[in-house]
C-alpha positions in Angstrom: 88.1 69.9 95.3 85.1 70.3 97.6 85.5 73.6 99.3 82.0 74.1 100.6 83.1 73.6 104.3 85.8 76.2 104.0 84.2 78.8 101.7 83.4 81.1 104.6 87.0 81.3 105.8 88.3 81.6 102.2 85.9 84.5 101.6 87.0 86.2 104.8 90.6 86.1 103.4 89.4 87.3 100.0 87.7 90.4 101.4 90.1 91.1 104.3 90.7 94.9 104.0 88.4 95.4 101.1 86.7 98.3 102.9 87.4 99.1 106.6 85.3 100.6 109.3 83.8 103.2 109.1 83.2 101.8 105.6 83.4 105.2 103.9 85.9 106.2 101.1 86.4 109.6 102.7 88.0 108.0 105.8 91.8 108.1 105.9 92.2 104.3 106.1 90.2 103.7 102.9 92.1 106.2 100.8 94.8 103.6 100.1 93.2 100.2 99.9 94.2 96.6 99.3 97.4 95.9 101.2 96.9 92.2 101.7 97.9 89.6 99.1 98.4 92.0 96.1 100.3 90.7 93.2 101.2 93.6 91.0 102.3 93.4 87.3 105.9 92.2 87.1 107.3 95.3 85.5 105.6 97.6 88.1 106.6 95.4 91.1 110.3 95.3 90.0 110.3 99.1 89.4 109.3 99.5 93.1 112.6 98.0 94.2 110.9 94.9 95.5 108.5 96.6 97.9 105.5 95.5 95.9 105.3 91.8 95.1 104.4 90.4 91.7 104.8 86.7 92.6 104.0 84.4 95.5 105.3 80.9 96.4 103.8 78.2 98.5 105.6 75.0 99.6 104.0 72.2 101.6 104.4 68.6 102.3 102.2 65.8 101.0 102.3 62.2 102.3 101.3 59.9 99.6 102.3 57.6 96.7 103.4 58.3 93.1 99.8 58.3 91.9 98.6 60.7 94.6 97.2 63.9 92.9 97.1 67.5 94.0 94.5 70.1 92.9 95.2 73.8 92.9 92.8 76.8 92.8 94.0 80.4 92.8 91.4 82.9 93.9 91.7 86.7 93.8 89.8 89.9 93.3 90.0 91.8 90.1 89.4 95.5 90.5 86.9 97.5 88.4 87.4 101.2 88.0 84.0 102.9 88.3 83.6 106.4 87.0 80.6 108.6 86.9 79.6 111.0 84.1 77.0 113.7 84.0 75.1 114.4 80.8 75.9 117.8 79.5 72.4 118.2 78.0 69.8 115.9 79.7 67.0 116.9 77.3 68.7 117.1 73.9 71.9 115.5 75.1 73.0 113.9 71.8 75.7 114.6 69.4 75.1 114.4 65.6 76.5 110.9 65.5 74.0 109.8 68.1 76.4 109.4 71.0 75.5 111.3 74.3 78.2 113.6 75.7 79.2 113.3 79.4 81.6 115.0 81.7 83.3 113.2 84.6 82.1 114.3 88.0 83.1 113.3 91.6 79.4 112.9 92.6 76.1 112.7 90.9 72.7 112.6 92.7 69.8 111.1 90.8 66.4 110.7 92.4 67.8 110.8 95.9 70.6 108.3 95.2 74.2 109.4 95.1 76.7 107.9 92.6 80.5 108.3 93.1 83.7 107.0 91.5 85.0 103.9 93.2 87.1 100.8 92.9 84.7 97.8 92.9 85.9 94.2 92.7 84.8 91.0 91.1 85.9 87.5 92.2 88.2 85.5 89.9 89.0 81.8 90.1 91.8 79.9 88.3 91.3 76.1 88.6 94.2 73.8 87.6 93.3 70.2 86.7 94.5 67.6 89.2 98.2 66.8 88.8 99.8 63.4 89.7 102.8 63.8 91.9 104.9 61.3 90.0 104.5 63.4 86.8 105.2 66.6 88.6 108.6 65.3 89.8 109.5 64.6 86.2 108.2 67.9 84.7 106.7 70.9 86.4 103.3 72.1 85.2 102.9 75.7 83.9 99.2 76.8 83.7 98.6 80.1 82.0 95.5 82.2 82.7 94.1 85.4 81.3 91.2 87.7 82.0 90.5 90.1 79.1 89.8 93.9 79.4 86.2 94.9 79.4 84.1 98.0 79.6 80.5 98.3 80.7 78.2 101.3 81.0 75.0 101.9 82.9 72.6 104.7 82.1 71.2 106.9 84.8 67.8 108.4 84.2 65.6 110.7 86.2 61.9 110.2 87.0 60.9 111.6 83.6 63.1 109.1 81.8 65.7 111.7 80.7 69.3 110.5 80.5 71.1 112.5 83.1 74.2 110.5 83.7 76.2 107.3 83.1 78.3 104.9 85.1 81.3 103.4 83.3 83.0 100.3 84.7 86.4 99.4 83.2 88.2 96.1 83.8 91.9 96.0 82.9 93.3 92.8 81.3 95.2 90.4 83.6 97.4 87.5 82.7 99.8 85.2 84.6 100.9 81.7 85.3 100.5 79.1 88.0 103.5 76.8 88.3 103.4 73.5 90.1 106.3 71.2 90.8 107.0 68.4 93.2 110.1 66.6 94.6 110.5 63.4 96.5 111.7 64.4 100.0 111.8 61.1 101.8 110.1 57.8 101.3 106.4 58.5 101.0 106.7 62.3 101.4 106.7 64.9 98.6 107.5 68.6 98.8 105.0 70.5 96.6 105.6 74.0 95.3 103.0 76.3 93.8 104.0 79.6 92.4 101.7 82.3 91.1 103.0 85.2 88.9 101.4 88.3 87.5 102.8 88.7 84.0 100.3 91.3 82.9 101.9 93.7 80.4 101.6 97.4 81.2 103.9 98.6 78.4 100.9 100.3 76.7 100.6 102.8 79.6 102.3 106.2 79.0 105.2 106.5 81.4 105.2 105.3 85.0 101.8 104.1 86.1 100.3 105.0 89.5 99.5 102.6 92.2 95.8 102.9 91.5 96.4 102.1 87.9 98.6 99.2 88.8 95.9 97.8 91.1 93.5 97.5 88.3 95.9 95.1 86.6 96.8 93.2 89.8 95.7 90.1 91.6 94.2 91.4 94.8 93.8 89.3 98.0 95.4 86.4 96.1 95.3 83.1 97.9 95.6 79.4 97.0 93.5 76.4 97.8 95.2 73.1 97.6 93.5 69.7 97.7 95.0 66.2 97.7 93.5 62.9 96.4 94.7 59.6 97.9 97.1 61.3 100.2 97.3 63.8 103.1 98.9 67.2 103.8 101.3 67.6 106.7 100.8 70.5 109.0 103.7 73.0 108.8 102.7 74.4 112.2 102.6 71.0 114.1 104.4 68.4 111.9 105.3 65.0 113.3 108.6 64.8 115.1 110.3 63.0 112.2 109.2 65.7 109.7 110.0 68.8 111.6 113.2 69.6 109.8 111.6 68.9 106.4 108.7 71.2 107.3 111.0 73.9 108.4 112.8 73.8 105.0 109.6 74.7 103.1 110.0 78.2 101.7 106.8 80.3 101.6 106.8 83.8 100.1 103.9 86.1 100.6 101.6 83.4 101.8 101.5 80.6 104.5 99.6 77.3 104.1 97.5 75.9 106.9 95.1 72.9 107.1 91.4 73.8 106.7 88.1 72.0 107.1 86.9 69.9 110.0 89.4 69.3 112.8 91.6 66.4 111.9 91.0 66.4 108.1 94.2 66.7 106.0 93.0 66.8 102.5 92.8 70.6 102.0 95.1 73.5 102.6 94.6 77.3 102.4 97.7 79.3 101.6 96.8 82.8 102.7 98.6 86.2 102.8 96.8 86.7 106.2 98.5 84.7 109.0 96.2 81.9 110.2 96.4 78.8 112.3 95.4 75.2 111.3 91.6 74.8 111.0 90.6 78.4 111.2 86.9 78.9 111.6 84.4 81.8 111.4 82.6 82.3 114.8 79.2 80.5 114.6 77.7 83.6 116.3 78.7 85.8 113.4 75.6 87.0 111.6 77.4 87.6 108.2 80.5 88.6 106.4 82.6 91.7 107.3 85.8 93.1 105.9 87.8 93.5 109.1 88.6 90.0 110.2 86.8 87.5 112.3 85.4 87.4 115.9 85.2 91.2 116.3 81.6 91.4 115.1 80.2 92.9 118.2 82.5 95.9 118.2 81.9 96.5 114.5 78.1 96.1 114.8 77.9 98.6 117.7 80.1 101.1 115.9 78.0 100.9 112.7 74.9 101.6 114.7 76.4 104.7 116.2 77.4 106.2 112.8 75.6 109.4 111.8 73.0 109.5 109.1 75.4 111.2 106.7 78.0 108.6 107.3 75.5 105.8 106.7 74.4 107.6 103.6 77.9 107.6 102.2 78.4 104.0 103.1 75.2 102.9 101.5 75.8 104.7 98.3 79.4 103.9 97.7 79.6 100.1 97.6 77.0 97.4 97.2 78.7 95.1 99.7 79.0 97.8 102.3 75.3 98.6 101.8 74.4 95.0 102.6 76.5 95.1 105.8 74.7 98.3 106.9 71.3 96.9 106.2 72.0 93.6 107.9 73.4 95.4 111.0 70.5 97.8 111.3 68.0 94.9 111.3 70.0 92.6 113.6 67.7 91.3 116.3 68.8 92.0 119.9 69.1 88.3 120.7 71.6 87.9 117.9 73.6 90.9 119.1 73.7 89.4 122.6 75.1 86.2 121.3 78.2 88.1 120.2 78.9 89.2 123.7 80.9 87.2 126.2 81.2 83.8 124.4 83.6 81.3 125.8 85.4 79.2 123.3 87.0 76.6 125.5 88.0 75.9 129.2 91.3 74.6 130.1 92.3 73.1 133.4 95.3 74.6 135.0 98.0 72.2 136.3 99.2 72.8 139.8 102.7 74.1 139.7 105.3 71.9 141.3 107.2 73.8 144.0 
């Protein structure tokens, strides 16, 4: 599946809501993050009486032949819990067994740079091999995936080389399944269903886990890219007249598939938890990625420029992606900023009303 032409819009979905303006963890809107496309562990989701999803389902229509094949990629963010420790004894600072001793802190400043606890994220991709539709009608495919737990540490040293702190990054394990099935709807048209489930076990946790703990074992901003070989997808928004009822019968849970790519192409779909239209595009005037959606770059850029030095300092030192947004905005040439203002997308002629 060649996704180069749609990577920008797929990444916009992936990072939608990752960190909202004013891009500081102290702001109210960033104290509870990640509300789009979160698939929690099954046991946690069911314990919340259905308010927190642990599965998603996409159904779409493919026009093709028995040997037409579909490709599926599931993309999501895996959260990383970042903690900060301060060395109890920067000079001696070592126990008899050779291990340094640290105490957890809410902030540590080292050589003018501030380090704070945070939820970072890494991108994860589950690619399922191409599946022939005829085979899928006979037997659904279940593709299991797993991402192991991991822990990494980073030493923080002062100008004299003394160990003064440590950053610890903990990745929780995640496992689940992608289920793909197909059914012949009418002659030459198949209904394809893709389900994603988070089957991560959290039984090892003591008692009821918190939302933040569950998030570290969740698929965040989960979305699906679908490709078709020797066939074409049917738009569910504007299906042909003879397929309207069939399109309306597709059941989508927690996501909605739309055609993506160049206008008129029908070989790729994006099933997203964020509501989109067919052939969504990032504005060509956009100077770079943001976390707040598309085509509001001017407002966000101007607001970032009006932030105080303290606010920018917090933004810069909390998250690497936020730091890049700040640096790009502060160096944005005036001519680029002016391009964001007053752009007309299209002109439509108004038909004269008949009296």
